[in-house]
C-alpha positions, 0 to 999 in steps of 0.5 A: 499500500503506498504511503497515503499519510495515514497512520492506520494500524491494521493489526489491532483493527483486525484484532478488535473485529475478531474479538467482536466476532468471537464475542457474538452479536449479543455477547454470548461468548463474553465472561466475567471473572475468568479469562476463559470459563468452562463453557469457552466464554472469555473476558476481554483479556482472554479474548485478546490473547485468544484472538491474537493467537488465532490471527498469529499476531505478535503480543507486542502491538498497540492493541492493549494500548488502544483498548486501555485508552478506549476504556478510559474514554468510556470511564470519563477519564478514569484510569482502570485496567482492562480486567477491572473494567471487564469484571465490574459488577454493573458491566454490560456487553454493550459497554464491552462492544463500545470500547472495542469499537472505540479502540478500533476507531483509534487503531484506524485513525492512529489517534490514542485519545486521553493519552497518559503515559502513566496509563501504560503502567497498569496491568492488563 
């Protein structure tokens, strides 16, 4: 692809699409409080790892960074880990879908909103 000035990050965008497909349209394969449960459902962290493996992607990419930034945007600027966001007692699959779509948009545009290097030190 010729250089067109965009910062399109294909890998993470494919990964977020794969995660949404894995979870299903209504989140039927989304889990809380377990990376993978007995029925094969996964949380955000488990889906991130499983879909990376399926796509044969390296573990060192910007996907978690985009996802944390999208979560921070969803949380009104509050820093929270991916795992803690996923496992919050009032979390719904709509929230999960919203942050995956926002993270995908950041990957598409190369824009990591609400950038804060301290955010990068949070565990998944």
